[in-house]
N, C-alpha and C positions, 0 to 999 in steps of 0.2 A: 260442249256436253259435259251435265253433270255426273261425276263419279261416286259411287257409294262408297265410303272408307271400309276396309274391308278387316281392320285390325281388332274388331271385338266379334268376329262370328263365332258361333258355339263351337266348330272343329277346330278352332285355332287354341282353343283354352287349355287343353292337355299340355301342348307344345309350349305353352308359355308356361307352364307351372314346371315343366322340367327344366326349363331354361332359367327359372329363378331359384331352385334348388340347386344348381349345380353351376354356378356362376365360376368361370374357370379362373384360377388364381387369387382369389378371395377367401376370406372367412366370413361364412353368413352366418349369424345368430338364428337358430332353429325356431324361438319364439315368433319372430317377425314375420320369419317364412310361413309358420302355419297362419299366420292371421292375412299376410296376403292371399294365399292358396286359398283360406276360406272364401274370403272377400270374391276370389275369381270364379269359385264355384259357385256361390250364388249367383252373381251376374250372369254367367254361361248359362246356369240352369234357368234362369229367368227368361232369357232369349230364347233358347231353345224352345222353351214352353208356349211362349207369347205368341198369339194369334197375328196373323198380318196388319190388321188394322191397328193393333197396339204399338204398331212402331211410330205411330203419330205423337208420341209424348211429346210435350214442349217444355223447355226450360220456362223459366219465370221471366218474362222481360217487361214486368207491371213497370217497374221504376224508369224506363225510358218513356213512357207513355206524358203526353205534353197536356195541359188544359188550356192550352189555346192552339190557334192555326186553321188552316183552311178546313172547310166542311167538304166532303167528297162530294164532286159535282153531280153524282147520279141522284145524290138524295134532295139535294135543292140548290138550284143557281139562280141569281138575279138575272134580268132580261135587260141586254144593252140596247138600246134604239138603234144607235150606228157601230155595229161592232168591227172592230179593227184588228189585227196582228196584234199578239199579247205582247209583254216584255220578255227580253232575252235574259236567258240565264248566261253566265261568263263559261261555264264549265259544263260538260255531259256530264248526264244522269247515271247512276250506277244500274245494272241489270237488276231489272224486279226481284225482290227478295222471295224467297219461298213461304206463301202466307198461307195458312190452315186455319178453315173455319171453326169457329169456338164450338162447345159443347154445345150449346143450346141454341135452338133457332126459334123466332115467332111461329105460333101456330098459321096455318091458312095454305091453300093450295096456290096462290100467286105470288109466294114468296119465294127468292132465290138468293144468292149469293154473288154478291158484286167486288170482284179482288181490288186490292188498293194500287197506288201509283205513287211515285216520287213527284214533289212539289219544292220548287224553288222557293227558300225562305230567305230573303233578302235582310232579315233581320239578324241571322246568324251566318249567312254567306255559306250558305250549305244546304243540301237537300234533307228534306224531312218526307217521311214515310207516312201517305195520306191511308189510314187502314182501310182494309174492306168493310162493307156494311151487309147487312140484311135488308133487303128493300122488298116492300111489296109494291109490286111493277103498277107502273098506272095503267088503266086498261086502255086496251087498243093501242099499246108502245110496246117498243123494243129497244133495248141500250146498244149504242154505238160508240164505243169507248175511244177516249182520247188517246195521244201518242206525243211523244216529244221528236222532234225534226229537227236536224242541222240547219241552221240558217246564216246568212252574213253576218257575224260579228258574235255569234252564241248558238244558243239552242233553244227553240221557242216550243210551249207547250200548245198542242193544237186541240181544241177542246171536244168533249164527247156531248151526245145529244141523244134526246128520247126521238125515234124516228116513229112513223107509223107502221104497224105492222102491215105484211106482205106487200110492201113496195116492190115493183119490178125491176126498178133502178133509182139510181140516187142523181138527183139534178144537180150542177153546179152552174149557179146563175151568174150573170154578171153583176158587178157592184149595186146595189141600191141606189138609189138617191139619197140625200141627206133627210133624217126624220124630221118632220113638222109636228111632232106630238108637244102638246102644252099642258098636257095634262087636264084634270077633269073641270068641269063647272059645275058645282053642287047645286045649284040653282036649279039646272037642267034635269037634276035625278027624279025618275019616276016618284021614288019613295025613299025612305031612309033603307029600305031592305035591298039595293041594288049596289052592286061594286062597279066602280069603272075601269074599263080595260082599253089598254094603248091601242092606238091606232098601226098601222103599219104599210108598208108599200107592199103590193101584189103582183107578179109576174104575170101578165094577162095578156094576150094576143101579142106577143114578143114585144111587149114594153112593159114600164112600172105604172102602174095607177094607184093612187091613195086609196085606202079603206080607212075612213075616220074611227077613232076612237067611239067606244059604246057605253051603254050601261047592261048589265047582266043582272039576273037575280042571284043573290047570293045563298049559299047553302053551307049549313052547319060543319060538315064532316069533309067539305071538297073545297078545292081551290082551283080556279079557272087560270091555266096558264097560256099568255096570250100567245099568237101568231109570233114567230120572230126569226131571224137568221142567225146562224153559225159561220163564222170566218172560218176559211181553210186556204190552204195554198194554192188549190184550184179554182177556188171560187166559194160564192156563197150558199149554205144549204140552206132551204127554207122548211122550217118546223111549222106546222099549221097547230094553230090552239088546241088544247085538250084539257079535261079534268085530271086533276091528280089529288092524291088523298091529302088531307090535313097533315102539317107535320107531325103532329103527336101519334099519326098512323101511319107512318112511312116505315118503319122498322126499326131498326138498330142501328145509332150512329156510335163507332168506336172513336175513341181519341186516337189522332195522330202519333207516331213515336219518332223520337230523335234516338236513330243508331249511330254508332263510330263504327267507322270502316274495319275496324280489326273485329267487331261483333258480328255483323251481316256476312262478313267472308270467312267465318269459321266454317270447317266443314261439317257439312249435314245441318246448318242452320237451318230451324223451321221456328217462323214467328206465328202464335195465333193470340189475337188480339182480346182483352178480358176488361178493357176500363172503357165505361161507356160514358158519353156524354149525355145527360141529364136533360131530356126533351123538356120538362117541366118550367126547367129554367133558360131554356136557350136564348130567348129574346131579352132576357136581363144582360147578354154581353154579348149581342150579334150585331156584326158587321158588314159592310159592303167594300168591294173594291172593285169597282166596274171594270179597269183595264186588266184585272188579273181573272174575271169571269168567273169569281169563288165569293161566295159569301165566308167570311171568317168568324171566330167564337173566342170569348177568353178577354184578356186583358190586353186590350189595345186603347186605353182611355189617355193615355198620356197624348199631349198636343202633339209631340213631334212624329205621331203616326198620322197626323192630319195632312202633312207635308208629304206622306208616302201616299196618300190617296185612299185612306182607309175612313169609312164615313158610319155612322150611326145608322142602324136598319131603317128608324124613322125617318130619317131625312130624304129618304126615296119620294115622298110624296111632292117634294119641292124642287126634285131633280129634273133636268129636262136631258139626261143622259141614261137615265136606267130608270126600269120599271120592278118593282119589289112584289110579286105574287104574295108572300109572305105577309107582308105589312099592309096590303089592300084587304086581305081575307082579315088579318087580326083586328083591322079598324072597323071591318063590317060587323063584327062579333061583339066589339065594344061599342057598337053604334048609340047606344043610349047612353054612355057614360060622357058627358061633356067634358069629363076632365081627363079623359085618358090620353091623349098626347103630352098633355101637359105635366102628367104622372110621367110617362116616360122621360121626358127631359130633364125633369127634376132628379130622377133616378140616377141618370146619366151624368149629371152635372155632379152629385154628390158622389159618385164613383170615381170623377175626373179629379174633384177636388181631394179626393181622401184615400190615401193609397192604400188604408189599413182595411178599407171596404171591398178592395178590387180582389177577385178571386186570384186564386194560388195559380203559379204559371206550370207548376208541372205536378204529376200527381204525386211524387214524394212529399213536395211542397204540402200539397193538401192533406194528405196523409199525416206528416208530422204535426201541421198544425191543429189537425182534429185532435191528434193524442194530448198536445199540449194547451188546448185553448181554456181548460177550467184554470190554468196557471196564468192564462196571456191577460194581460192588463186591457185588451181591444176587447175582450167581451164577445168575441165569436162572432165579428163584425163581417168577416170574409165571406162572400159568396162561394158553394161548394158548387162545382161544376161538374165533377166526376163521381161516378158509381161503379162499383165491381158490377160484372154481369150476375153474380149470383146475388147482388143485392136487388137488380133489377128483377131476375126471375122469381123471387121470393116476396116481392112489393105486393100488398095487397091494393085492390082497386087501380091497377094498371090496365090500360088499354090493350095489353098484349097478354095470350097466354105462350106458353114454351113446351117444346118439346126437347128430350135430348136425342141427339142424332147418333146414330151406331157408327160404327167404323166404315161399312158400304157407303152409306151416304155422305160421311166426312172424304172418303176416297172419290167419288162421282162431284162433289162439290170442289174439291180440289182442282179438277179437270178443267174449270172454270178458267186458272190461269191460261192453260192453253187456247182455249175458245177466244180469250182477249188479245193474246197473242197473235193469232190469225189474224182477227179483225183491224188489230194496229198494223198489222204486215201489210194487208190488203188496203188500207186507206194509203198508207205511205205509197205503195206503189203507185196507186191511183191519183194521188194528189201531191204528189213531188216528183221531182226529177232525179235521175241517177247520180248528179252531181251536188245533190243535197240544196239547190237553190228551188225557192218556190216559183210555180209560174205565176208571173205577174199578169197575164194576159187578162184575168178577171177583171182587170180595172179599165180594159179598152174594150174586150169582147162584148157583142151586141147579141150574142146566141147562148144558148147554154151547153154545157160539156155534159155529157154521160157518164155515168159511172155504174158501177153493177151493183144489185142487193147483198148487202153485205151477210146476211143471213143469221142474225146473231141470236145464241140460243137463249140469251137473258131477256126473254119475250113475255108478254102476257098471254094468258089464257084468252080463248074468245069469250066475248061478252057474257054470252048465254051459258055459258059453263061457269062463272063466277057466283059466288054465295050473294045473298039478297043485299047484305052491307057493302059489298063490293061493286056492285053495277052501278056505273055512273049515272049521274042525272042526264037529261036530253041536251045535246048540243045547244047552244044558245043560238038564236038566229042573229047572221053577220049582216051588217049593212052593205048596201049596194058601194062598188068603187067609185069614187068621184075624177072621172076622166079630165073635169075641168082644171084641176090641181098641177102644177108647172113643176115637175121634177126640178132640182137645183144639185149639181155637184157637189160631193163633200170636198171639205178641204183637209186635207190629209198633211199632219204633222210628222216631223221626225222623232222617231222613238229612241229612248236612250236604252242602250245596253242592260242597263240596271240601274236602279234607282240611287241616287247620290245621298249621300249622310252627311250630317255635321260633325265635327270634331267630337262633340257631346255623346253623339250614337257612336261612333267609333269607338270611345272610351268604355262606355257600356257594352259594348259587344266583347269588348277584351276583357272585360269583368266577368261577363257570362262565360267565356271560354276558359277563364281561370277556374272558376266555379265548378264546370263541367269535368276537367280535368281532374281537380281533386275528389268529385265524386267517383269516377272513374278508377282511380286508385284506391280507393277506400272500398269500393267493391271488388 
C-alpha cells in the first residue's frame, strides 16, 4: 500500500520552526534561521490553503521523455496473421508508476484516458514506461488492458485488445491453423477506391473455416481493422473487424519515458506526460516489430535493428506475417500518386544512409539541437518528432480542440489506474495458473474455454449517441467462409528469452549507459 509522507503537513510547521530556532548545543546564526523560518511559513501557508485537487502538482520530468520507442498498443497495433507468445524479458517489471493525466484533453464525449505500462526495451536492457494516452475510443469497442505474466525463463507481456462492447463472456479458442493469407491481387480490385482486407480463420460449427481476404470501400477518415486473434496463456481471443479513426483523429500520443529506479521510487512520485509525438510526421519514422505486437517510432534506421526484427512500416505490403492497417489506409489515401511507395523508400534509405537526417533519440537531444541548429553545420536536417502539449494545444489548423481539465476530472481520470489494475488482475486469474505457468492446453484443446466479461470502463458510447463525425460507416459485407480449405497445423519455433546482440551492439549500449549516468549526475 502507498503511504503518504507526513513530514510537510501544515500542522507540523510550528514544531519544525521551534526545532530550528533551538538546536541543542549549537550556535545558530539568526539571519539564517529567519530565512529558513520564512520559507517554511510560505510553504506551510500554501499547503494549508491548497485545494485538494491542487495536490496533483507534478515535477518536470520532460528530460526523461524518449523520442523513440513502442507506441501504446491501445493507440495502434499491427495485425499478426499467426500470433504466438511474445518474447521474454529476463527480469520482472516494476510496479506501475503513479501517472496523472495532463492538463489538457481533446474535446469530445468519446475521449478517454488510457494509462501507460512498462515495456521491455532490449536496446537498453531495461524497462521503458509507455506513457498513457488520450484516445478517441473506436465506436462499439472497449479496451481490455494487457498485463505482465511470469513464464518459464522470464516475464512475458500479454497484449491488450479492443473487444466488442456488451459481450456476455470472453471465448478462449483453440489455436487457429496457419494463415494462408497471401496478400492482394490488385488486378481483382473493383476500382482504385477499394482497400484490401486480409483473410482469417473463423471458428464456426466447432471447427475453423477460412474466410478469404476481400476488398472494402476506403473511407477518408476511417481505417478498417480486420478480424484477427490475440494470443493469451489460456487460448486465442477472436477480435472481429471494426472501423477505427484515422491515426490523426485518434487522440494524443505521448512519448515514452525512461526513468531510473531512484526516480520513480521517490516518495510521492507522480508523473504527468507533457511531451507529445507529432502525428503529422509519424509515418516518417514508423516501424513494425511483429513478434512484439507493437509499432515503434523514432530512430531505428540502423542496419543492426533489422536483425532484431524492426521493419519499416511500408514493408507490410510484401509481408506474409503481418497486416498493417495504417499502411493499407495511407496507400489508399495516396492511390493517385504512383510514386508514393517509391517516395517512402527513398526517404527511408536517405535516413538510413545519413545519420544527421535521423530524428533525435531523446527530448533533451531534440531540444538542444533545436536551440543550436542555427550554428549547426548540418543545416537543420534532423527530423523533429516531439512537441510539448502546449505547442499542440496552441497549434492552428489542428484536427483537435482542447479543454483544460479541472481537479475533479483529474481525480476521476486518475482512477483509471485502478480500473486497469482490476482488469489485469481478472485476466491473470482467468488466463494463468497460480504457479505462474501458462495453460498450454490451448494448442491441443478442440473446444473453447469460457471467460467472463471484463466490464472495462474504457468503452465507447452507444453509436447513436456519437456526434455525426464520429459515427462509423456501415460495416462492409463479409465473404462466406470456404469450408473446402483444409487447415494445416502451425510450425512452432522455440523462442529466445531475449534478443541476442552483437559485440558492437553491446558496446553501443555501454556507451549509452555511460551518457545516461553523466546526464543523471548533471541533473
